mmCIF file as Biopython writes it, N, C-alpha, C and O atoms, coordinates in Angstrom:
data_model
#
loop_
_atom_site.group_PDB
_atom_site.id
_atom_site.type_symbol
_atom_site.label_atom_id
_atom_site.label_alt_id
_atom_site.label_comp_id
_atom_site.label_asym_id
_atom_site.label_entity_id
_atom_site.label_seq_id
_atom_site.pdbx_PDB_ins_code
_atom_site.Cartn_x
_atom_site.Cartn_y
_atom_site.Cartn_z
_atom_site.occupancy
_atom_site.B_iso_or_equiv
_atom_site.auth_seq_id
_atom_site.auth_asym_id
_atom_site.pdbx_PDB_model_num
ATOM 1   N N  . UNK A ? 1  ? 100.313 38.004 39.678 1.0 0.0 1  A 1 
ATOM 2   C CA . UNK A ? 1  ? 100.534 38.853 38.598 1.0 0.0 1  A 1 
ATOM 3   C C  . UNK A ? 1  ? 99.549  39.497 37.885 1.0 0.0 1  A 1 
ATOM 4   O O  . UNK A ? 1  ? 98.588  38.852 37.466 1.0 0.0 1  A 1 
ATOM 5   N N  . UNK A ? 2  ? 99.668  40.846 37.660 1.0 0.0 2  A 1 
ATOM 6   C CA . UNK A ? 2  ? 98.646  41.328 36.854 1.0 0.0 2  A 1 
ATOM 7   C C  . UNK A ? 2  ? 99.025  41.226 35.368 1.0 0.0 2  A 1 
ATOM 8   O O  . UNK A ? 2  ? 100.123 40.977 34.870 1.0 0.0 2  A 1 
ATOM 9   N N  . UNK A ? 3  ? 97.804  41.487 34.767 1.0 0.0 3  A 1 
ATOM 10  C CA . UNK A ? 3  ? 98.461  41.618 33.212 1.0 0.0 3  A 1 
ATOM 11  C C  . UNK A ? 3  ? 98.827  42.861 32.844 1.0 0.0 3  A 1 
ATOM 12  O O  . UNK A ? 3  ? 98.450  43.828 33.506 1.0 0.0 3  A 1 
ATOM 13  N N  . UNK A ? 4  ? 99.647  43.010 31.689 1.0 0.0 4  A 1 
ATOM 14  C CA . UNK A ? 4  ? 100.018 44.136 31.265 1.0 0.0 4  A 1 
ATOM 15  C C  . UNK A ? 4  ? 98.882  45.160 31.072 1.0 0.0 4  A 1 
ATOM 16  O O  . UNK A ? 4  ? 97.697  44.847 30.956 1.0 0.0 4  A 1 
ATOM 17  N N  . UNK A ? 5  ? 99.338  46.339 31.053 1.0 0.0 5  A 1 
ATOM 18  C CA . UNK A ? 5  ? 98.414  47.599 30.587 1.0 0.0 5  A 1 
ATOM 19  C C  . UNK A ? 5  ? 98.382  47.831 29.319 1.0 0.0 5  A 1 
ATOM 20  O O  . UNK A ? 5  ? 99.367  47.714 28.590 1.0 0.0 5  A 1 
ATOM 21  N N  . UNK A ? 6  ? 96.969  48.265 28.848 1.0 0.0 6  A 1 
ATOM 22  C CA . UNK A ? 6  ? 96.674  48.747 27.353 1.0 0.0 6  A 1 
ATOM 23  C C  . UNK A ? 6  ? 96.297  50.263 27.739 1.0 0.0 6  A 1 
ATOM 24  O O  . UNK A ? 6  ? 95.550  50.531 28.680 1.0 0.0 6  A 1 
ATOM 25  N N  . UNK A ? 7  ? 96.831  51.119 26.998 1.0 0.0 7  A 1 
ATOM 26  C CA . UNK A ? 7  ? 96.538  52.505 26.981 1.0 0.0 7  A 1 
ATOM 27  C C  . UNK A ? 7  ? 95.575  52.588 25.635 1.0 0.0 7  A 1 
ATOM 28  O O  . UNK A ? 7  ? 95.890  51.890 24.672 1.0 0.0 7  A 1 
ATOM 29  N N  . UNK A ? 8  ? 94.580  53.307 25.572 1.0 0.0 8  A 1 
ATOM 30  C CA . UNK A ? 8  ? 93.734  53.423 24.583 1.0 0.0 8  A 1 
ATOM 31  C C  . UNK A ? 8  ? 93.602  55.089 24.672 1.0 0.0 8  A 1 
ATOM 32  O O  . UNK A ? 8  ? 93.266  55.601 25.740 1.0 0.0 8  A 1 
ATOM 33  N N  . UNK A ? 9  ? 93.876  55.885 23.524 1.0 0.0 9  A 1 
ATOM 34  C CA . UNK A ? 9  ? 93.958  57.083 23.181 1.0 0.0 9  A 1 
ATOM 35  C C  . UNK A ? 9  ? 92.679  57.469 22.144 1.0 0.0 9  A 1 
ATOM 36  O O  . UNK A ? 9  ? 92.885  57.146 20.974 1.0 0.0 9  A 1 
ATOM 37  N N  . UNK A ? 10 ? 91.588  58.018 22.384 1.0 0.0 10 A 1 
ATOM 38  C CA . UNK A ? 10 ? 90.506  58.376 21.611 1.0 0.0 10 A 1 
ATOM 39  C C  . UNK A ? 10 ? 90.983  59.787 21.032 1.0 0.0 10 A 1 
ATOM 40  O O  . UNK A ? 10 ? 91.140  60.737 21.799 1.0 0.0 10 A 1 
ATOM 41  N N  . UNK A ? 11 ? 91.190  59.889 19.763 1.0 0.0 11 A 1 
ATOM 42  C CA . UNK A ? 11 ? 91.786  61.130 19.541 1.0 0.0 11 A 1 
ATOM 43  C C  . UNK A ? 11 ? 90.647  61.994 18.827 1.0 0.0 11 A 1 
ATOM 44  O O  . UNK A ? 11 ? 90.882  63.133 18.424 1.0 0.0 11 A 1 
ATOM 45  N N  . UNK A ? 12 ? 89.599  61.482 18.718 1.0 0.0 12 A 1 
ATOM 46  C CA . UNK A ? 12 ? 88.264  62.334 18.476 1.0 0.0 12 A 1 
ATOM 47  C C  . UNK A ? 12 ? 87.949  62.994 19.984 1.0 0.0 12 A 1 
ATOM 48  O O  . UNK A ? 12 ? 87.713  64.203 19.972 1.0 0.0 12 A 1 
ATOM 49  N N  . UNK A ? 13 ? 87.931  62.518 20.894 1.0 0.0 13 A 1 
ATOM 50  C CA . UNK A ? 13 ? 87.719  63.169 22.125 1.0 0.0 13 A 1 
ATOM 51  C C  . UNK A ? 13 ? 88.788  63.564 22.974 1.0 0.0 13 A 1 
ATOM 52  O O  . UNK A ? 13 ? 88.627  64.238 23.991 1.0 0.0 13 A 1 
ATOM 53  N N  . UNK A ? 14 ? 89.979  63.106 22.519 1.0 0.0 14 A 1 
ATOM 54  C CA . UNK A ? 14 ? 91.112  63.369 23.405 1.0 0.0 14 A 1 
ATOM 55  C C  . UNK A ? 14 ? 91.222  62.589 24.829 1.0 0.0 14 A 1 
ATOM 56  O O  . UNK A ? 14 ? 91.889  63.136 25.707 1.0 0.0 14 A 1 
ATOM 57  N N  . UNK A ? 15 ? 90.661  61.459 25.077 1.0 0.0 15 A 1 
ATOM 58  C CA . UNK A ? 15 ? 90.383  60.967 26.178 1.0 0.0 15 A 1 
ATOM 59  C C  . UNK A ? 15 ? 91.367  59.617 25.981 1.0 0.0 15 A 1 
ATOM 60  O O  . UNK A ? 15 ? 91.479  58.969 24.940 1.0 0.0 15 A 1 
ATOM 61  N N  . UNK A ? 16 ? 92.046  59.367 27.254 1.0 0.0 16 A 1 
ATOM 62  C CA . UNK A ? 16 ? 93.062  58.348 27.428 1.0 0.0 16 A 1 
ATOM 63  C C  . UNK A ? 16 ? 92.501  57.563 28.524 1.0 0.0 16 A 1 
ATOM 64  O O  . UNK A ? 16 ? 92.101  58.047 29.582 1.0 0.0 16 A 1 
ATOM 65  N N  . UNK A ? 17 ? 92.494  56.123 28.163 1.0 0.0 17 A 1 
ATOM 66  C CA . UNK A ? 17 ? 92.011  54.977 29.267 1.0 0.0 17 A 1 
ATOM 67  C C  . UNK A ? 17 ? 93.161  53.921 28.981 1.0 0.0 17 A 1 
ATOM 68  O O  . UNK A ? 17 ? 93.633  53.436 27.952 1.0 0.0 17 A 1 
ATOM 69  N N  . UNK A ? 18 ? 93.452  53.749 30.588 1.0 0.0 18 A 1 
ATOM 70  C CA . UNK A ? 18 ? 94.228  52.706 30.784 1.0 0.0 18 A 1 
ATOM 71  C C  . UNK A ? 18 ? 93.706  51.541 31.593 1.0 0.0 18 A 1 
ATOM 72  O O  . UNK A ? 18 ? 93.064  51.612 32.641 1.0 0.0 18 A 1 
ATOM 73  N N  . UNK A ? 19 ? 94.079  50.465 30.944 1.0 0.0 19 A 1 
ATOM 74  C CA . UNK A ? 19 ? 93.142  49.270 31.409 1.0 0.0 19 A 1 
ATOM 75  C C  . UNK A ? 19 ? 93.960  48.047 31.404 1.0 0.0 19 A 1 
ATOM 76  O O  . UNK A ? 19 ? 94.813  48.019 30.517 1.0 0.0 19 A 1 
ATOM 77  N N  . UNK A ? 20 ? 93.888  46.852 32.327 1.0 0.0 20 A 1 
ATOM 78  C CA . UNK A ? 20 ? 94.772  45.639 31.990 1.0 0.0 20 A 1 
ATOM 79  C C  . UNK A ? 20 ? 94.138  44.875 31.050 1.0 0.0 20 A 1 
ATOM 80  O O  . UNK A ? 20 ? 92.913  44.845 30.938 1.0 0.0 20 A 1 
ATOM 81  N N  . UNK A ? 21 ? 94.953  44.214 30.323 1.0 0.0 21 A 1 
ATOM 82  C CA . UNK A ? 21 ? 94.357  43.402 29.097 1.0 0.0 21 A 1 
ATOM 83  C C  . UNK A ? 21 ? 93.679  42.277 29.752 1.0 0.0 21 A 1 
ATOM 84  O O  . UNK A ? 21 ? 93.935  41.843 30.875 1.0 0.0 21 A 1 
ATOM 85  N N  . UNK A ? 22 ? 92.574  41.749 28.739 1.0 0.0 22 A 1 
ATOM 86  C CA . UNK A ? 22 ? 91.570  40.808 29.043 1.0 0.0 22 A 1 
ATOM 87  C C  . UNK A ? 22 ? 92.520  39.469 28.550 1.0 0.0 22 A 1 
ATOM 88  O O  . UNK A ? 22 ? 93.555  39.513 27.885 1.0 0.0 22 A 1 
ATOM 89  N N  . UNK A ? 23 ? 91.936  38.462 29.009 1.0 0.0 23 A 1 
ATOM 90  C CA . UNK A ? 23 ? 92.499  36.915 28.814 1.0 0.0 23 A 1 
ATOM 91  C C  . UNK A ? 23 ? 93.013  36.816 27.222 1.0 0.0 23 A 1 
ATOM 92  O O  . UNK A ? 23 ? 94.112  36.432 26.821 1.0 0.0 23 A 1 
ATOM 93  N N  . UNK A ? 24 ? 91.820  37.305 26.414 1.0 0.0 24 A 1 
ATOM 94  C CA . UNK A ? 24 ? 92.426  37.066 24.951 1.0 0.0 24 A 1 
ATOM 95  C C  . UNK A ? 24 ? 93.388  37.886 24.539 1.0 0.0 24 A 1 
ATOM 96  O O  . UNK A ? 24 ? 94.291  37.436 23.834 1.0 0.0 24 A 1 
ATOM 97  N N  . UNK A ? 25 ? 93.355  39.344 24.943 1.0 0.0 25 A 1 
ATOM 98  C CA . UNK A ? 25 ? 94.571  39.925 24.576 1.0 0.0 25 A 1 
ATOM 99  C C  . UNK A ? 25 ? 96.026  39.689 25.093 1.0 0.0 25 A 1 
ATOM 100 O O  . UNK A ? 25 ? 97.078  39.797 24.463 1.0 0.0 25 A 1 
ATOM 101 N N  . UNK A ? 26 ? 95.807  39.311 26.503 1.0 0.0 26 A 1 
ATOM 102 C CA . UNK A ? 26 ? 97.052  38.522 27.170 1.0 0.0 26 A 1 
ATOM 103 C C  . UNK A ? 26 ? 97.504  37.619 26.280 1.0 0.0 26 A 1 
ATOM 104 O O  . UNK A ? 26 ? 98.581  37.842 25.728 1.0 0.0 26 A 1 
ATOM 105 N N  . UNK A ? 27 ? 96.811  36.510 25.996 1.0 0.0 27 A 1 
ATOM 106 C CA . UNK A ? 27 ? 97.132  35.353 25.190 1.0 0.0 27 A 1 
ATOM 107 C C  . UNK A ? 27 ? 97.913  35.684 23.927 1.0 0.0 27 A 1 
ATOM 108 O O  . UNK A ? 27 ? 98.912  35.053 23.584 1.0 0.0 27 A 1 
ATOM 109 N N  . UNK A ? 28 ? 97.365  36.777 23.210 1.0 0.0 28 A 1 
ATOM 110 C CA . UNK A ? 28 ? 97.880  37.291 21.944 1.0 0.0 28 A 1 
ATOM 111 C C  . UNK A ? 28 ? 99.217  37.910 22.326 1.0 0.0 28 A 1 
ATOM 112 O O  . UNK A ? 28 ? 100.114 37.870 21.484 1.0 0.0 28 A 1 
ATOM 113 N N  . UNK A ? 29 ? 99.449  38.488 23.529 1.0 0.0 29 A 1 
ATOM 114 C CA . UNK A ? 29 ? 100.423 39.355 23.698 1.0 0.0 29 A 1 
ATOM 115 C C  . UNK A ? 29 ? 101.583 38.128 24.088 1.0 0.0 29 A 1 
ATOM 116 O O  . UNK A ? 29 ? 102.688 38.199 23.550 1.0 0.0 29 A 1 
ATOM 117 N N  . UNK A ? 30 ? 101.345 37.242 24.844 1.0 0.0 30 A 1 
ATOM 118 C CA . UNK A ? 30 ? 102.201 36.208 25.081 1.0 0.0 30 A 1 
ATOM 119 C C  . UNK A ? 30 ? 102.706 35.338 23.881 1.0 0.0 30 A 1 
ATOM 120 O O  . UNK A ? 30 ? 103.796 34.768 23.830 1.0 0.0 30 A 1 
ATOM 121 N N  . UNK A ? 31 ? 101.777 35.335 22.976 1.0 0.0 31 A 1 
ATOM 122 C CA . UNK A ? 31 ? 102.100 34.552 21.705 1.0 0.0 31 A 1 
ATOM 123 C C  . UNK A ? 31 ? 103.054 35.462 20.851 1.0 0.0 31 A 1 
ATOM 124 O O  . UNK A ? 31 ? 103.982 34.989 20.195 1.0 0.0 31 A 1 
ATOM 125 N N  . UNK A ? 32 ? 102.771 36.751 20.905 1.0 0.0 32 A 1 
ATOM 126 C CA . UNK A ? 32 ? 103.657 37.779 20.219 1.0 0.0 32 A 1 
ATOM 127 C C  . UNK A ? 32 ? 104.928 37.839 20.791 1.0 0.0 32 A 1 
ATOM 128 O O  . UNK A ? 32 ? 105.882 37.928 20.018 1.0 0.0 32 A 1 
ATOM 129 N N  . UNK A ? 33 ? 105.164 37.802 22.197 1.0 0.0 33 A 1 
ATOM 130 C CA . UNK A ? 33 ? 106.354 37.556 22.929 1.0 0.0 33 A 1 
ATOM 131 C C  . UNK A ? 33 ? 107.060 36.546 22.363 1.0 0.0 33 A 1 
ATOM 132 O O  . UNK A ? 33 ? 108.150 36.847 21.876 1.0 0.0 33 A 1 
ATOM 133 N N  . UNK A ? 34 ? 106.663 35.306 22.306 1.0 0.0 34 A 1 
ATOM 134 C CA . UNK A ? 34 ? 107.276 34.100 22.010 1.0 0.0 34 A 1 
ATOM 135 C C  . UNK A ? 34 ? 107.606 34.202 20.680 1.0 0.0 34 A 1 
ATOM 136 O O  . UNK A ? 34 ? 108.746 33.857 20.370 1.0 0.0 34 A 1 
ATOM 137 N N  . UNK A ? 35 ? 106.784 34.642 19.734 1.0 0.0 35 A 1 
ATOM 138 C CA . UNK A ? 35 ? 107.459 34.691 18.320 1.0 0.0 35 A 1 
ATOM 139 C C  . UNK A ? 35 ? 108.463 35.848 18.139 1.0 0.0 35 A 1 
ATOM 140 O O  . UNK A ? 35 ? 109.297 35.900 17.236 1.0 0.0 35 A 1 
ATOM 141 N N  . UNK A ? 36 ? 108.324 36.566 18.893 1.0 0.0 36 A 1 
ATOM 142 C CA . UNK A ? 36 ? 109.568 37.637 18.835 1.0 0.0 36 A 1 
ATOM 143 C C  . UNK A ? 36 ? 110.829 36.954 19.290 1.0 0.0 36 A 1 
ATOM 144 O O  . UNK A ? 36 ? 111.907 37.087 18.711 1.0 0.0 36 A 1 
ATOM 145 N N  . UNK A ? 37 ? 110.652 36.282 20.266 1.0 0.0 37 A 1 
ATOM 146 C CA . UNK A ? 37 ? 111.824 35.524 20.823 1.0 0.0 37 A 1 
ATOM 147 C C  . UNK A ? 37 ? 112.493 34.479 19.932 1.0 0.0 37 A 1 
ATOM 148 O O  . UNK A ? 37 ? 113.707 34.344 19.786 1.0 0.0 37 A 1 
ATOM 149 N N  . UNK A ? 38 ? 111.602 33.817 19.404 1.0 0.0 38 A 1 
ATOM 150 C CA . UNK A ? 38 ? 111.992 32.828 18.404 1.0 0.0 38 A 1 
ATOM 151 C C  . UNK A ? 38 ? 112.745 33.542 17.131 1.0 0.0 38 A 1 
ATOM 152 O O  . UNK A ? 38 ? 113.737 33.027 16.615 1.0 0.0 38 A 1 
ATOM 153 N N  . UNK A ? 39 ? 112.202 34.724 16.694 1.0 0.0 39 A 1 
ATOM 154 C CA . UNK A ? 39 ? 112.617 35.484 15.494 1.0 0.0 39 A 1 
ATOM 155 C C  . UNK A ? 39 ? 114.117 35.866 15.863 1.0 0.0 39 A 1 
ATOM 156 O O  . UNK A ? 39 ? 115.028 35.705 15.051 1.0 0.0 39 A 1 
ATOM 157 N N  . UNK A ? 40 ? 114.297 36.337 17.028 1.0 0.0 40 A 1 
ATOM 158 C CA . UNK A ? 40 ? 115.560 36.803 17.475 1.0 0.0 40 A 1 
ATOM 159 C C  . UNK A ? 40 ? 116.626 35.954 17.681 1.0 0.0 40 A 1 
ATOM 160 O O  . UNK A ? 40 ? 117.778 36.219 17.337 1.0 0.0 40 A 1 
ATOM 161 N N  . UNK A ? 41 ? 116.198 34.714 18.354 1.0 0.0 41 A 1 
ATOM 162 C CA . UNK A ? 41 ? 117.080 33.533 18.311 1.0 0.0 41 A 1 
ATOM 163 C C  . UNK A ? 41 ? 117.260 33.045 16.805 1.0 0.0 41 A 1 
ATOM 164 O O  . UNK A ? 41 ? 118.301 32.472 16.484 1.0 0.0 41 A 1 
ATOM 165 N N  . UNK A ? 42 ? 116.320 33.256 15.954 1.0 0.0 42 A 1 
ATOM 166 C CA . UNK A ? 42 ? 116.894 32.648 14.574 1.0 0.0 42 A 1 
ATOM 167 C C  . UNK A ? 42 ? 117.920 33.556 13.966 1.0 0.0 42 A 1 
ATOM 168 O O  . UNK A ? 42 ? 118.809 33.098 13.247 1.0 0.0 42 A 1 
ATOM 169 N N  . UNK A ? 43 ? 117.804 34.989 14.270 1.0 0.0 43 A 1 
ATOM 170 C CA . UNK A ? 43 ? 118.451 35.886 13.515 1.0 0.0 43 A 1 
ATOM 171 C C  . UNK A ? 43 ? 119.884 35.980 14.154 1.0 0.0 43 A 1 
ATOM 172 O O  . UNK A ? 43 ? 120.777 36.447 13.447 1.0 0.0 43 A 1 
ATOM 173 N N  . UNK A ? 44 ? 120.161 35.599 15.358 1.0 0.0 44 A 1 
ATOM 174 C CA . UNK A ? 44 ? 121.338 35.592 15.983 1.0 0.0 44 A 1 
ATOM 175 C C  . UNK A ? 44 ? 121.991 34.179 15.513 1.0 0.0 44 A 1 
ATOM 176 O O  . UNK A ? 44 ? 123.205 34.113 15.318 1.0 0.0 44 A 1 
ATOM 177 N N  . UNK A ? 45 ? 121.182 33.105 15.346 1.0 0.0 45 A 1 
ATOM 178 C CA . UNK A ? 45 ? 121.983 31.867 14.886 1.0 0.0 45 A 1 
ATOM 179 C C  . UNK A ? 45 ? 122.299 31.887 13.508 1.0 0.0 45 A 1 
ATOM 180 O O  . UNK A ? 45 ? 123.181 31.112 13.139 1.0 0.0 45 A 1 
ATOM 181 N N  . UNK A ? 46 ? 121.702 32.688 12.595 1.0 0.0 46 A 1 
ATOM 182 C CA . UNK A ? 46 ? 122.022 33.297 11.176 1.0 0.0 46 A 1 
ATOM 183 C C  . UNK A ? 46 ? 123.285 34.111 11.074 1.0 0.0 46 A 1 
ATOM 184 O O  . UNK A ? 46 ? 124.089 34.093 10.142 1.0 0.0 46 A 1 
ATOM 185 N N  . UNK A ? 47 ? 123.336 34.859 12.223 1.0 0.0 47 A 1 
ATOM 186 C CA . UNK A ? 47 ? 124.555 35.991 12.356 1.0 0.0 47 A 1 
ATOM 187 C C  . UNK A ? 47 ? 125.840 35.153 12.697 1.0 0.0 47 A 1 
ATOM 188 O O  . UNK A ? 47 ? 126.982 35.308 12.266 1.0 0.0 47 A 1 
ATOM 189 N N  . UNK A ? 48 ? 125.407 34.326 13.489 1.0 0.0 48 A 1 
ATOM 190 C CA . UNK A ? 48 ? 126.586 33.325 14.088 1.0 0.0 48 A 1 
ATOM 191 C C  . UNK A ? 48 ? 127.252 32.469 13.000 1.0 0.0 48 A 1 
ATOM 192 O O  . UNK A ? 48 ? 128.469 32.379 12.840 1.0 0.0 48 A 1 
ATOM 193 N N  . UNK A ? 49 ? 126.297 31.844 12.264 1.0 0.0 49 A 1 
ATOM 194 C CA . UNK A ? 49 ? 126.695 31.029 11.059 1.0 0.0 49 A 1 
ATOM 195 C C  . UNK A ? 49 ? 127.446 31.892 10.224 1.0 0.0 49 A 1 
ATOM 196 O O  . UNK A ? 49 ? 128.628 31.679 9.953  1.0 0.0 49 A 1 
ATOM 197 N N  . UNK A ? 50 ? 126.696 33.008 9.744  1.0 0.0 50 A 1 
ATOM 198 C CA . UNK A ? 50 ? 127.471 33.720 8.678  1.0 0.0 50 A 1 
ATOM 199 C C  . UNK A ? 50 ? 128.999 34.345 9.270  1.0 0.0 50 A 1 
ATOM 200 O O  . UNK A ? 50 ? 129.939 34.568 8.508  1.0 0.0 50 A 1 
ATOM 201 N N  . UNK A ? 51 ? 129.048 34.552 10.588 1.0 0.0 51 A 1 
ATOM 202 C CA . UNK A ? 51 ? 130.330 34.941 11.169 1.0 0.0 51 A 1 
ATOM 203 C C  . UNK A ? 51 ? 131.378 33.675 10.999 1.0 0.0 51 A 1 
ATOM 204 O O  . UNK A ? 51 ? 132.547 33.784 10.631 1.0 0.0 51 A 1 
ATOM 205 N N  . UNK A ? 52 ? 130.807 32.643 11.294 1.0 0.0 52 A 1 
ATOM 206 C CA . UNK A ? 52 ? 131.659 31.280 11.351 1.0 0.0 52 A 1 
ATOM 207 C C  . UNK A ? 52 ? 132.163 30.922 9.894  1.0 0.0 52 A 1 
ATOM 208 O O  . UNK A ? 52 ? 133.283 30.448 9.703  1.0 0.0 52 A 1 
ATOM 209 N N  . UNK A ? 53 ? 131.178 31.204 8.788  1.0 0.0 53 A 1 
ATOM 210 C CA . UNK A ? 53 ? 131.578 31.002 7.366  1.0 0.0 53 A 1 
ATOM 211 C C  . UNK A ? 53 ? 132.727 32.070 7.161  1.0 0.0 53 A 1 
ATOM 212 O O  . UNK A ? 53 ? 133.762 31.616 6.672  1.0 0.0 53 A 1 
ATOM 213 N N  . UNK A ? 54 ? 132.707 33.287 7.432  1.0 0.0 54 A 1 
ATOM 214 C CA . UNK A ? 54 ? 133.460 34.366 7.012  1.0 0.0 54 A 1 
ATOM 215 C C  . UNK A ? 54 ? 134.947 33.972 7.892  1.0 0.0 54 A 1 
ATOM 216 O O  . UNK A ? 54 ? 136.035 34.100 7.330  1.0 0.0 54 A 1 
ATOM 217 N N  . UNK A ? 55 ? 134.869 33.631 8.894  1.0 0.0 55 A 1 
ATOM 218 C CA . UNK A ? 55 ? 136.075 32.966 9.756  1.0 0.0 55 A 1 
ATOM 219 C C  . UNK A ? 55 ? 136.699 31.909 8.949  1.0 0.0 55 A 1 
ATOM 220 O O  . UNK A ? 55 ? 137.904 32.054 8.744  1.0 0.0 55 A 1 
ATOM 221 N N  . UNK A ? 56 ? 136.101 30.833 8.428  1.0 0.0 56 A 1 
ATOM 222 C CA . UNK A ? 56 ? 136.697 29.751 7.781  1.0 0.0 56 A 1 
ATOM 223 C C  . UNK A ? 56 ? 137.240 30.102 6.532  1.0 0.0 56 A 1 
ATOM 224 O O  . UNK A ? 56 ? 138.178 29.532 5.975  1.0 0.0 56 A 1 
ATOM 225 N N  . UNK A ? 57 ? 136.497 31.227 6.054  1.0 0.0 57 A 1 
ATOM 226 C CA . UNK A ? 57 ? 137.081 31.793 4.560  1.0 0.0 57 A 1 
ATOM 227 C C  . UNK A ? 57 ? 138.318 32.702 4.882  1.0 0.0 57 A 1 
ATOM 228 O O  . UNK A ? 57 ? 139.013 33.105 3.949  1.0 0.0 57 A 1 
ATOM 229 N N  . UNK A ? 58 ? 138.559 32.976 5.956  1.0 0.0 58 A 1 
ATOM 230 C CA . UNK A ? 58 ? 139.435 34.056 6.428  1.0 0.0 58 A 1 
ATOM 231 C C  . UNK A ? 58 ? 139.324 35.490 5.928  1.0 0.0 58 A 1 
ATOM 232 O O  . UNK A ? 58 ? 140.276 36.269 5.880  1.0 0.0 58 A 1 
ATOM 233 N N  . UNK A ? 59 ? 138.086 35.766 5.563  1.0 0.0 59 A 1 
ATOM 234 C CA . UNK A ? 59 ? 137.812 37.184 5.170  1.0 0.0 59 A 1 
ATOM 235 C C  . UNK A ? 59 ? 136.821 37.888 5.992  1.0 0.0 59 A 1 
ATOM 236 O O  . UNK A ? 59 ? 135.928 37.264 6.566  1.0 0.0 59 A 1 
ATOM 237 N N  . UNK A ? 60 ? 136.961 39.364 6.085  1.0 0.0 60 A 1 
ATOM 238 C CA . UNK A ? 60 ? 136.090 40.012 6.632  1.0 0.0 60 A 1 
ATOM 239 C C  . UNK A ? 60 ? 134.684 40.198 6.108  1.0 0.0 60 A 1 
ATOM 240 O O  . UNK A ? 60 ? 134.521 39.853 4.938  1.0 0.0 60 A 1 
ATOM 241 N N  . UNK A ? 61 ? 133.452 40.768 6.873  1.0 0.0 61 A 1 
ATOM 242 C CA . UNK A ? 61 ? 132.561 41.110 6.114  1.0 0.0 61 A 1 
ATOM 243 C C  . UNK A ? 61 ? 132.580 42.094 5.073  1.0 0.0 61 A 1 
ATOM 244 O O  . UNK A ? 61 ? 131.871 42.055 4.068  1.0 0.0 61 A 1 
ATOM 245 N N  . UNK A ? 62 ? 133.479 43.038 5.376  1.0 0.0 62 A 1 
ATOM 246 C CA . UNK A ? 62 ? 133.554 43.963 4.074  1.0 0.0 62 A 1 
ATOM 247 C C  . UNK A ? 62 ? 134.282 43.317 3.005  1.0 0.0 62 A 1 
ATOM 248 O O  . UNK A ? 62 ? 134.034 43.705 1.863  1.0 0.0 62 A 1 
ATOM 249 N N  . UNK A ? 63 ? 134.989 42.558 3.143  1.0 0.0 63 A 1 
ATOM 250 C CA . UNK A ? 63 ? 135.738 41.820 1.903  1.0 0.0 63 A 1 
ATOM 251 C C  . UNK A ? 63 ? 134.667 41.098 1.417  1.0 0.0 63 A 1 
ATOM 252 O O  . UNK A ? 63 ? 134.561 41.222 0.197  1.0 0.0 63 A 1 
ATOM 253 N N  . UNK A ? 64 ? 133.763 40.330 1.970  1.0 0.0 64 A 1 
ATOM 254 C CA . UNK A ? 64 ? 132.756 39.555 1.332  1.0 0.0 64 A 1 
ATOM 255 C C  . UNK A ? 64 ? 131.847 40.585 0.664  1.0 0.0 64 A 1 
ATOM 256 O O  . UNK A ? 64 ? 131.331 40.231 -0.396 1.0 0.0 64 A 1 
ATOM 257 N N  . UNK A ? 65 ? 131.627 41.572 1.038  1.0 0.0 65 A 1 
ATOM 258 C CA . UNK A ? 65 ? 130.654 42.411 0.332  1.0 0.0 65 A 1 
ATOM 259 C C  . UNK A ? 65 ? 131.203 42.923 -0.809 1.0 0.0 65 A 1 
ATOM 260 O O  . UNK A ? 65 ? 130.457 43.244 -1.734 1.0 0.0 65 A 1 
ATOM 261 N N  . UNK A ? 66 ? 132.563 43.068 -0.906 1.0 0.0 66 A 1 
ATOM 262 C CA . UNK A ? 66 ? 133.347 43.403 -2.167 1.0 0.0 66 A 1 
ATOM 263 C C  . UNK A ? 66 ? 133.258 42.236 -3.155 1.0 0.0 66 A 1 
ATOM 264 O O  . UNK A ? 66 ? 133.060 42.441 -4.353 1.0 0.0 66 A 1 
ATOM 265 N N  . UNK A ? 67 ? 133.385 41.183 -2.713 1.0 0.0 67 A 1 
ATOM 266 C CA . UNK A ? 67 ? 133.282 39.968 -3.522 1.0 0.0 67 A 1 
ATOM 267 C C  . UNK A ? 67 ? 132.027 39.670 -3.905 1.0 0.0 67 A 1 
ATOM 268 O O  . UNK A ? 67 ? 131.942 39.137 -5.012 1.0 0.0 67 A 1 
ATOM 269 N N  . UNK A ? 68 ? 130.977 39.868 -3.282 1.0 0.0 68 A 1 
ATOM 270 C CA . UNK A ? 68 ? 129.420 39.643 -3.842 1.0 0.0 68 A 1 
ATOM 271 C C  . UNK A ? 68 ? 128.751 40.952 -4.385 1.0 0.0 68 A 1 
ATOM 272 O O  . UNK A ? 68 ? 127.680 40.896 -4.990 1.0 0.0 68 A 1 
ATOM 273 N N  . UNK A ? 69 ? 129.353 42.032 -4.175 1.0 0.0 69 A 1 
ATOM 274 C CA . UNK A ? 69 ? 128.573 43.246 -4.749 1.0 0.0 69 A 1 
ATOM 275 C C  . UNK A ? 69 ? 129.317 43.933 -5.829 1.0 0.0 69 A 1 
ATOM 276 O O  . UNK A ? 69 ? 128.829 44.916 -6.385 1.0 0.0 69 A 1 
#
């Protein structure tokens, strides 16, 4: 598999260069992707916990906002 491409746009000369990521850039790209996936999973878990709590309380999200706001 080839590495993802990087597009570099030099606005001073209006030159666009496309190239593959080097090893260091690709490692950072993979780390960023993993961190993003971890964050998305954490946010999904938090939303599920919030929904479960509202379900146990027998109220809607709008009703909770009224109580807290």
